[in-house]
N, C-alpha and C positions, 0 to 999 in steps of 0.2 A: 504494500500500500504506500502511495507517495506521501511525502511530507506535506503538512497543511501549512500554507504560507499566510503570513499576516498581510492585510490589505496595505498596499504601498502608500496610498494617500493618507490613510488613517494613522499610520505610524508617524507621519510628518505633521499631522494636524492636531492630534489629541495627545495629552499627557496625563498620567495618573498621579494624583496628589498623594501625600502621605496618609491621608485618611481614607483613600480609596475612591474619591470622587474623580471625575474625568473633566478636565478643563481644556479650553481651546482659546485661540486668539480671535477676537471679534473681527468680522469683515468691515470693509469701507474705511479703512484707516491707512491704505497704501499710498494714495496720491489724490490730487485735486482737493487738497485740504483747505485752500483759501476760501472757498465758498461755503464750507460747512461751519456751523455755529460752534463757538468755543465750548458750550455746554455739551454739545453732541460729541465733539472730539474728546472731551474729558470722560464722558461715559464709555467711549470706545477703548479707553486705556485699560479698563478693568477686564481681566480675563473672564470669559464666559464659562458657565457650568453647563454640562449636558443635562437636558431636561430628563426627568425620571421616565417619561414616556418613551424616550429614545435610548435609554441607557442599555437595555439588553441588545439592541441592534449594534450600537457602537462597541460594546464589549465583544460581540461576535466578530466584528471587523478586526479588532485588536487581538483576538484569540485569547481573551482573558477567562472565558468560561470553558 
């Protein structure tokens, strides 16, 4: 039986925190920042947490289960 590989995009996108939660960098922070409001850019600085509804799917991509 072949090895089961981790999803390539998922391993670059998500990281597991010390408490077992999965975090990711929020989108829309890469470029064209001059027209975005300062409060919006400030909110995008904070890392996002994967919603509990999508947690099983993301764990399957990362082969954590």
